[in-house]
N, C-alpha and C positions, 0 to 999 in steps of 0.2 A: 743433460740432454739438449741438444737444440731443435726448434722447431718445422715440419717439414715444411717446402716452398708453398707458397700459394699460386695458384695459377694464375688469378685475377689480381687486378691492376689494384693497387692497394690504397683506398682512401685518405691512411693518416694524413699524409703527406701535403694534401688537399682541406684535412678539415684543419692539422695547425696556419695549414696561408689564411685560410677564412679568418681563423678566431683570429693573427694578426691586420687583419686589413686595417682596422680604423689607423692600425700602430705604422706603417707604410704607409699611408694618405698620408700623415701630420709632417709623417719626418721627409717626406716626397716634397717640399716644398719651402726649405728651409736655408738649403746657403749656393745652391751653386746652379745657374744657369741651366745643368742639365739636367738637373732634376726637374726642374720645371719644363723643360720643354718635355722630357718623360711623361710626364706626368699627362702632357695631348694627346688622348688620344683622340686619333682621326679617325670615322667610319665612314669607310665608301660607300660608295651605290650597293643596294642592297638590289639582288634577284630573285624574283618569287621560287618555288620550291617546281623539280622540273615535272611530276605528277599535276600538279595543278594548270602549269603552261601548256601540259600535253592538253587539257580541254579544252584550248582554245578562246579562252581569257591571255586580255592582254595586260602586260604590266602598267600599269598607273604612273606616266610620267607627269611628275613634279619637281616642284621645287627642292623637297627635301634629295631627289636623287644626283643631285647637280651640287646644293651648299654640301659643307661638309659638318658636325656634328660631335661635339665632346660631348662623351659621354658622364664627368661632372658637372656640365652646365657652361661649361664656355667655348666659343667658338672663335676659329681661326678662319682667316680669307684661302687659306689652301698652301699646299709646301713649295715652297720656293728655294732658292739655291742660293746660300747665304755667304754673301761675299766681306768682302773684309772691311766696308766701309760700316756695313751693316752690324756687323758681330759686335764692334764696339755702341754703336747706338742699343742694342739688344741689352750690351753688360750695364748698360748704362740705366737701364728701363726695369732693371731685374727686382730691385725695390719697390717702386710701385707695382709690376705683376702680382709679386706677392701679396701683397697687403689686397687685391682684389680678389685672387683665390681666396683668403680670409674672410673675406665679407660676403661672398658667393658660399663658403660653406656653411652661414646661417640659414640661407634658403634653398641648400640643397633637400633637403629633407621634407618641404614643403613649396609644391609646387602646385597649380591652379589648371586644369585641365576639363576639357568638358569628358561627360561623363555618355558613355553607351549601355541601360539596361539591358540586361540578355533573361527569355526565357529557356527553363530549361536545361539549363548547360552552368556549368560554373567554369572559369579559365584562369588553369596553373601558369605560372611563370614555366618559360620554353617552350609550350606549348604553341602549334602553329596551326590554326582553325580557320575554313572557311566559315563566314557564316553570311544570312540571306538577312538585309533588314529594309523595313518596310515602313516601321511608324516615323510620322512625318518630323517629329522632334528628335530620330536620331539619324534619319537622312541629313539632317538639319547640322548635327552633330559632329557629320563625317566631313561632310561640306569643307566646315569652319579645321577642323582636325588636319586636313588637305592643304591644307591654305595655310598653316599654321606650322609648326614640329610633325610633326604628323605624328604626333602620342595619344593617345585616348585612355581613359580608366573604365574597363570593363567589370562592372559589377553586375550580381544575379537577383532577381525580382521573386523576393519572396513567396508569391502567390504568382504562378505562372499567366494566370484569365483574365489580372487586369490588364488592359488595353494601353488604358493608360495611367502607369502606376502615377502616384506622389512619389513624396521625400522618404516618405513612412513605409512606402513602399516595399523600400532599399533595400538591402544590406549594405553594413558601414566597409565592410571587407572586399579586397575585390583587388584588382591584378594590373598595372601599367603594363602596355600591349604599345606597339607601333605598327599603322599600315604596311604591312607589305604590298599588297596592291587590291585598288578598287574597282570596280566594272557597273558601268551603271546599263539595269537591264531595259526594253524595252518597253515592260508594267509599269515604269516607275522607279522599282524595287532596286537595291544597289546587291552587289555581290562582292562582299569584303573579305582578305585575308586576311587577320590578324596574326601576332605572335606575341605571348606572354613575355616580360623582360621583369618583372620583380611586385611583390608583395606590393599594395599601398592600402591604405582608412584614412577614409572623410573623416575632415576634421572640424569644415567649415562649409555649406551649403554658398552658390554666388549666386547671388541675384538676376538671371538670365531667360527671362521670354523666351526665346528658341528653342532650349532645349538644356538639359541638365548640366551647370561648372560648380563644381569644386574646388577649398583647397585639398590637395594631396599630399598626405607627411607618407612618405616610404620608408615601406616594412624590411628591413632587413635582419635573417636568418640568426636566430642566436644558438651558435655553435660550446657554446657554455657546456665545462663536463667531462668526464675521462673522453678521452681520444677514442681507447679501446674499444666502451664501453659502446660508441658510433658506428666505432669499424663494425664489432660483432652485431648490433641490428642492424647493419646493412647489409652485411651476408648475409642473416639472415630474412627480410626483405626481398631478398632477391633471389635464395633457394623457396622462396614458397611461394613466391610468383613464377617460377619455373612448372611448379604443381598447380598452380591456376588455369595455368595455359592449356597444360596438358587435357583441363576439365573443362575449358572453355572455348569450347572451335571456334569464338567472335574475335579471337585475341589472337594477329597475324602471329606466327613465331619467328618473324624478322624481328620482331617488336627487343623480346631476350636478346637477339644478337646485339640490337641501339644500347640495352639496359649496362651491360656486360661493360661497355665503352664505357660507360659512366662514372667517373671518379669523384664528382661532385657530390656525397651524401644528401642535402639538401636536394638537390637536380632530382637526387634518383628517389626518393619522395614522393614529391609533385609527380613523376613523371611514369612511378605505378600507381595513383591516386587516379588519376586523370583514365587512363584506365582498366579501374575497377567501376563495375556494376554497382552503383551505386546512387542511393536519393541525395537530392539537391543539397537537402537542407546538410545532409552527411558530409557530403564535397564539401562545403562551404565551412564544415567545425573541421577540418581538415586544410583549408587553405588559411584559416583565423590563427593556427594554432605555430608560433612564432619559433619556439624551441624547438630544433631539429630532434632532437631523441625521441621526443613527445613526440613530432609529428608520424616519426617512422613509427614507434610504439602502435599509434592509431592507425594506421595502414598494413599494421602486422594485423592486429585483433582483425578487420573489418577484411580482410584476405580471409583473418579459418573463417570468419561468421561465412564467408560467400563458399567460401571449398566447400566448409557443410550442407550446404543447400546443393549445388552441384552433384555432389557426392549423391546424396537421395532423388536428387532431377536422373541419376544416371543407370540408379538401383529399378527408380521404377519403368525409366526407359527399356533396362533389358527383363524387364518381368514383362512387359506390356511386349516385345517382342517373341520369349520364349510363348507365350500367350494367344497370338497371333499366329509359328505357327503349329504349335499343337492343334490348331485352328485347323489351318490351312492343311496341315500332314491328316486330319482326321476326314475334311470334307475328298480327300483326293483318294484315299484308302473307301469312303465310301461310295464314290463312284467307281471304283473298283468293282469294289463288293456288288454294286446295282448293276455290273456289264457282266459280272460273270452268272448272276442270277439272271439275268435274261437268256446266256445264253444255256445253261443247264434249265431254264422252262416253257425254253422256243415249242413250240406247238401246245401247252399247256394255260398257261397263265402268261400269255408274254402280253397283257397290258397295265400299264406302269401306272400309281397311285393318282397323278395330274388326270391321265383319261378316265381311271376310273370316277373322279370325280367328275368330269365333263359329264360323262354320258349318267352320272343318278341326278344331275340336275337340267338336264335335258328331262329324265321321264319324270320329277318330281312334279305336281304340278302347283308350284310357286305363282303366288301375286307377280304383276310384273314389275313393280317395284321390287320385291326381293331378287325375283332372276336378275335383274341387271344388277344388284346388288352382288348375287354373287358368280358372277361371270368378271367384274371388275376386282373383286378378290379373289378369286380364282386366278388370272391375267397378271397380280403382282405374286402371288404365290406362284408363277410357274417361273418369275424373273429376281427368287430369292434364292441364296442357297439353303441347302435343305435342314444344314447344323446353326443357324443362325436362332434366335429368340425370337424374331418375327415374323419366324413362318412358320412356329405351332401357335402363335398367335391367332395368324390367319388361319389356319389349317384348322383346327378347335371352334373359328369361330362358325366358318363351312357346312361344320360335322354339326354343329347344333340347329343351325341352318335352314339342313335339309332331313332334320331327326326330326324335326316337330312335324305335326299331320299339320298337314295344305290342302283344302278339302278333302278329306277322306273323312265320310261319315260312314258310321253304323248304320244300323237299318231300324227304326225307332218302331214299335211296336206297340199298334193304338187300341190293344184288345180290352178296355176297362174288366169286362169279369174276371178276366186272368189276375191283373193288378189287387183288384179286388182278393183274388184268393192270396197272393202271393203276401199282401198285408196281415194277411187276417190267418195266417200260418206264420209266420213270422213273428206278431206281437198282440196279446189280449189284452180285449179294453182299446183306451187312447180312440171312441167311438168319431169323435168327433173330428182332430185331426185327421181320421182315415178320408173322411170325407170329404174333409176340404183338398184333400190333397187328389184322390178322385178327380173332384172338380176341375181341379186344376190339369188332369191328363185330361182331359173330356176335352178341355181349352186347346188345348196342342195338339189334339189328332186332328183339329181341325184348322190347324194353320201351317205353311211351312213351316215357318221363322217365330221362332218364341220371341214374344214382345211383351209377354209380363211380369208382375214382380219378379223378387227376387225371392224364396222362402226361408224365412228363418222360424227353429223349432227354437223358443224358450220356455227352459222348466231345469227344476233341480236334476241334480247327478242321479243315476242310475233307472230314467226312468225311457233310456232307448231316443234318444234322439239321436246318434248315432249310425246305431243298428236300422229305421226308421228310413235314413237315407240311403242307405242299401240295399234294402228291400225294393224303394223307390224303384233307384235305378235295374234292380234284378227283374223288375216288373215291367218294364218299360223298355227292356233290350240295352240299353243305355253302357256304356265302359264306365268300370264309377274310379275313381280318383283321391282322395282323402287329403289335404292339405293342413297341418294343425297352425295355428296364431297364436296360440297362448306363446307371449311371454317374447313376440318379435315386435324387435322396439328403431329397427333402423328401415327407413324407407325403399334402398332398395334392396330389402329384402324382396317386397312384393314387387319393382321393377326392374330387379336387376341392377348388376355394379354395369360403370361403363368399361370400355373394352382399353382406357387406358394404362387401368389399374392391374397391379398386377394378382394373380389368380382371380380375375372374372370369371363371371359365371351370368345366365339370365337369373332373374328373379323364381319367385316361389308359382306365380303361377304359368309361367312358362316350362319352368320345370315339370310340373303337371302337365299341361297339355302331353308335353314327352312322352310321359311315363302313360299316359290315358292310348296313347298312337291311334286315337280318330278326335276326328274336329267337333261334335256334337257328346264330348260323354258328360257325368253328371257327378261336377264338381262339389266335392261338398269343402266348407272353409270351419273347422271345428277349434269352438273356443272362439268367438269372434271378440265376444266382450272383456278377452284379455293381452288385448292388442296395446303394447303398451307408447310412450313417446318421449322421445329426449334430443340429445341437442345434432342429434344425426336424422333426423324429420319424425315427421307423423305416416306412420303407416296406413290407419284410417283414412290419413288422407287421399293417400294412394289407391283406395283400396273404390273409394267413389266413380272410378271411371272405368275398371274394372267390373260394379255393380249396376253401370245405370245402362240399359236397354239402347240409348239413346249414341252412348257413346263406345260401349264397350267393340262397337266392331272396327272401331281405328285405334287399337289398344295397341299403344310403342312402350316395350320394350330395351332399359336404356342399353343394354348388348348388343340386340340384335340388328337396332335402331328403322329397321322398317316396323311396317302397319299389320298387325295381326288380328288376326277374327274374329272374337268370340263371341258375337250374336249365336250364334248354334246351342252353344255350351251351357247347360241346366244347374245353374248355382244356387246351392242348397246353402244353409249356413247354421249353425249351433249357439249358442247361449245357456248360460244360470239365469242372466237378469238383465235387461235394459238398458245396464250402465254402459251407455258409448257415446259418442257425435252423434247428434242432429240430422244432420245430414246425411250421414251413414243410417239412421235407422228408418228414415225420408228416403230409402233405396229397397228398402223391406217389404214383409206383408207378416204382418207377425203370429205367430200361428204357438199359442201357449199348449202345454204341454202335463199338467199337473202328478201328484203323487198316486201315487196307483193306493186302491182301498184296501184295504184286508183281503177280503173274497180274492183280489184280483190277483193280488201276488202269489196266495196258495195256487189257484190257476198257474201261475205263469210258472211255481217250481213244481208242479205235479208234469205239465208237459214240456219244457224246456231246460230247468236246472237241474232235476235228476239224472234225466238221459246223459245232457252234456256233462255234468263232472263225474257220470258214472263210466263214459267214456275216458275220460280226462283220466282215469285212476284204474283203467283196465278192470273193471266189475262191468257183469256179466248182470244184462238184467233179474233174473233168477237171482241170483246170488244176493241181492239186498234188494230192500226198502226204505221208505218212509210211511208212515199214515198221517192220512189228514189229522187227526185230532195232534199228531206232533210234528207238524205243520205249522199249523192254527200259534199251539204254543210257543217254536221255536218263531214266529212272525212276532207275535207280541212277550214275551223273554225277553227275547235276545237280539232283537235290533227295533233300531225307532229312526228310521229313514224311509224319505220320499220315494225312492227308491228300492231297488232289489239288490246291488249291490252286497251288502253284509249278508243277505240273505244268501245272496250264492256263497258264500265264503263262509257261513256258517255249514251246508250243506255239504262243502267242501272236506270240511274237517269231519263233519259223519263219517264220509266217504273214506278217509284215509283212516281211520278208527275200522274202520270195515275190514279192509282189505289187513292191516296191521291183526284180525282174529282171525280170519282166513287162513294168513300166511301162517300164522303160528299153530293153527290147527285146532285153539278153540271154537267153533264154527264152522260148519260148512255155509251157513245161510246167515243173513243177518236182517234182524226185523226192526226198527228200532219204531218202536210206540210214546204215546207220551207217556207211559210211564217211567218208559227205559230211559228217556230224551236224556234226563241228568247226568248219567252214566257216562255218553257219549258225548254231548254239548257242553258240561262242565257245568259252573253254578251261574244261575241265570242272573242277567246284566239291570235289568229291570222290571220292576215292579207293576206288573198292566192291574187298574181298577184305577179305583181314586186314587187323587194325588194326598186325600190325609185319611187316615181310619178314623176321624169321628168330624161333626160341626165344630166349627174352629172360630175363637171373635179374632175378627181381625185378617182374615188370611184367604184368601177368594184366590180365583186361577182364570187368570187371562190367557188371549190369545196372541200368538205372533207368527210372521210371516219373515222366511228368510232364503234366501240362496240356494238352500238344500230339503226347500221342503217349510210347513208350517211346525211351529211346537208349542207346548202349552207352557205358561211362564208366573210362577207361585209370585203375586205380589203381598205383603203383610204389612203390620203397618201395627206401634204399640203408642201408649200416649203415657207422660208422665209429668210431676209439678213440675209449670216451669211459668214461662211468661206469654206465651200463644206463640214460640216457635215456631218452624214445619222446617224439618233436614230432609232430603233425600238422598238414600246410598244407595249402590249395587252400579257404577259406574253406567249412570244413566245420561241417555242423550239431554241434546238442547233442547227438543220437541216433548220429549216425555218430562223431562222437569218444569215444563210449563203444564203440562197435563198435571199435574201435584198442587199445580199451584190455580190453577182454573180449578178443578176438584175441590179446595180447601174454599177459594172464594166463592164457590156457589153453594155450598155447605154452610158459610157464614151468611147466606144472604136469606134460606131457605133453614137454618136450625129448627126452628118451632114447629115447623112443619114436623122432623123425624123425633121430636122431643128432645131436642139438645138446650141447654141452659145456654142464654151469649155469655153470661160468668165463662165456661166450660171454655174458651177459647186464649180467656185472661190467664191462667192460673196453669194450665197447662202448656208443655210443647210435646209439639208432636213428630214423630220417626215414622219412614215408608223405606222402605227395602223391598230391594226386587234381587231374590238369589237369581243364579249365581255371581257373586262381586265381581269375578276376573270374564267377565264375558261384555263386550260392550252392547248398551241394550237405546235404542231410538223407536219411534214415532208417537203417530197419535193415538193412535186405536186402544191405549190403555186407557183414556179417558174413565168410562164408566165402572173399570174395576177400578179405578185411585177413588170415586167418588165410594161406592161400594163399601172398599176395608177401613175406609176413615166413619162413616156410618157406625160402621159394625162395632168398631172400636169404642168409637163416642157416647154410644145407646149400650152396651154389653149386650147385644147379639149376636149370636151364632150365625155364620153363613154355611149356608149347605156345601157339602164336601162334592156334589155328585154332580153340580152346574157350573160352566166356565162361560164365560162372556168375553166380546169384544166391539168396541166399538167407540167416536171419539166426541166428547158431552162441547156444548156452547155454554156460557156463564148461564145461563137462561134453560139449562137442561135439559137441553134437545139433544137428542144422538143421531151424532152425523154417519155417512155412509164408509165404507173401508174398502180395502181392495184386499187378495188374496184367500177369499171367503173359504174358496173348497179346501184349501188347503191349509186352514186353519180347521173344517171341521175334521178333515183326516188327520190331524195330531190330536181331537177331541177323542176322533174314536179308538186312535192307538192309543190315548191313555184312562179309559174306559169311562171317561163322562157319559154321564147319561142327557143332559139339558143345555143346551147352550143359547145364546140372550144376544140374536147378532140385531144393527138397525133395521129398520123396517125396510129405507131404500134398496136394501141389498135382497130381499125379497124379490124381482126379478133374476138374479141371477141361481136359485134354486133349480128353475129350471134345465141348467144346463147339469146338475147333480147327476152321482147314478142312482138308483135306485137304489143300492142296500146302502147311503150315507141315508138318503131320507127315514126308511125303514130305522133306521138305528139310533137315532137320535133321534129327541125332542126340541125341534128347534122352534126356538120362541122372538120373533121381529118385538124390534119394543123402538119406538119414536121417544121417550121422556125415563127421566131417572127416576121418575115414581115407579114405571111400570120395572122397573132392572129391580126398585130396593126392594119391593113385593114376592120378586120373584124369586129372590136370592137370599134372602134372609129368613129363618125359620119360623120369625113370627115379623109382623107387620108393625113397624114403630109408631105410637098413639102421640097424635102432636098436642103440643102442651099453651099454656097460655102463663105472658110475661108480663107484669109490670115493672117499666125502671123504677127503683128504690132511690130518692134524691140521698148524695151525700150526706154519712152523718149517722143516720137513719141508722136502726139497723131490722133485719129482717123480720115480721113478727108475721103469724096468718099465714105466711108461705112454708108448704110443703117444701120437703128436698124430694129433686126428683133423682128419678133412680139414674140418671145419666150423671149426676154428682155423687154420688156413692163410689165405693173404690168399686173398681167391675173386676170379675173372672178373666184367665187371658188363657 
């Protein structure tokens, strides 16, 4: 079966012709004069391309346009008509001419040429390219070449940014080119038209001061291999280039017509490579490939990659185009819908959205800066498409700017009697706190602007800090807004996010003001001590501006970008502890709220909690009741807290049980008393009374303060045979461990006063433990308790079970003052303690204690450890006398001290 005819020109003959090129050259100089004459190819005067000449550039007139140049390196004067006389002379000189050609063949592949370094371009053979030359060396090289044979070696720079390249900065492979036209421009640069002729390689640089010059070896393309394979590769490259042209509109379609006329595979590969959008290094690699087949394969691979990229670009363009068409269509339909709605709503609501915004800006009492900003953004909004993302951002900004209250005040009540009535009705006890709040309100009633300090209510959970702030707002007639700061770690949550971010919004301050709907609300910042800090910023630092009366008149939120006046706002904060930055503490006045006494808890339950839980569980007042004895038992044995939250939960539990009995028909009314309390409330959770049932050796009750109120702390110690080591356990902090060391050192120095033999410290080890072991404990106030437990275990004298103590000691035995006395005394009262030893310097704090605490406890102020030992032990230890015994002597006549005998524990 014969092959189908191929429309394109076959390249097979051209390949064979190039494969035999060298042999044909050798045969051309063998025997006949006609062969020698045929080998002398005369090149006539070249004309520049029409498209270049049409630009107004004149052809370069030079010697090379009149002289004839032989391709093989030979020159002849010109073609003349041979006479018979000259024919014989030519025949005679044929032999000498053959010798000359053979000698010149040696230098055919190595020629000395000027070098023109190129930037951002690689010239291939058969390319005609205009170049603009401005570097001094390059201009001198062109001038020298035009005076000689008009040939120059074009080679690319490795780095296009180098203005004065050295020999190391240029590639070794390039293209031998001829100058077709040269034109000097007024600015000193040169415009030159060059044509690539043949590949070349720099063999050796020749010294030249004015420009680069080197010996160039001409590189001939290698056609070795299967001609059919070359033919197939050429066809594949041509077919792939057609596909490439369809995707890349930058290449003119006429190029494909020119490529179809090319019969030389080498020329085809170079021409296609010159039209590809490749990097300089990639084009240089193609230029350096001598093998035609390998070059065609490389060009084919580059086209494959480029076509893949172009296809992706085409898909992206199509997708974007579709999206734009969809957006335009939606915009057109929305405009039509607006027009229809306007026609339908004519006479009812003919105002459009922008007009409403403009009218709202006029009516809102904005500051001057905010008014200008609102009008500016409204102007931007008018020029935007309603469907654009930017218009949504601007619209949201205007909504926020116009939504917050500007100079919109509520009338503040200055009636202190009414305020006191509200506070008393909502909260039982807290007399000192109420008095301070009334003082604060009295001052504000006489001034138009709030310039006083910010109130900070500090106390354990459940004591009514948040509800107290609500009562203040109610009593003054201010709008109430609460913001919880617990867990806030990002500074932007206080100041707001900048509008450049997606989903940006104002911070909690501006959000709270919008919620308050007035510019003078009571703004409660709850749990301010729970603020955190991380890599996003420190929110507590952002609050410094908000809580400073001298600065908050010009508070700037990142989202609003305009000043907002917070000077009319009454700020109240709450915290469980003072564990917050010092600059923040300096801006607030601390009002401590201690825990409630037992009687106060019972009264709060009777006044508020029982009624509240009854309503929550749909119980009518006559359907259930809780007696005072039952409430007292509930407080003592089912709760142990500073506030009343656990008490409220227990009352809610009683209400649920009462509802169940009434619904099931077991009872019509439920009366809870101390006798039947366990039936409704369950098993008792705490033991009320002394912590121990009998007086024990080495066990003492200390008092501690925590963020949730006071707590009792049992401290115990034992003595075992050993070498005088002291061990402390119970997850004690550094300060508490130091208290143990100080107590032990004090006892060593005063052992004889307490009836303790000095040898006891050398023959025994001591272990101090503070249950519960899993709870971290720290602080100096357990110092006197440490001394008491060690004295008891060393002397064997038990400690009274109904006494508790708190106080820090020195190495001289002095008792130093402590903090949190009220909370600690309340804890002792809850535990059923009768007597409390406390530092004498804390007597001034007793004036602020409720009378119920003073009546219920025997408060003993102490200034020295000796006084504590006298109260705490069941009997006072007797001092002893001790004489040092020389080494090696036995003890004689010395009675054994009770402290050296075995001690009961």
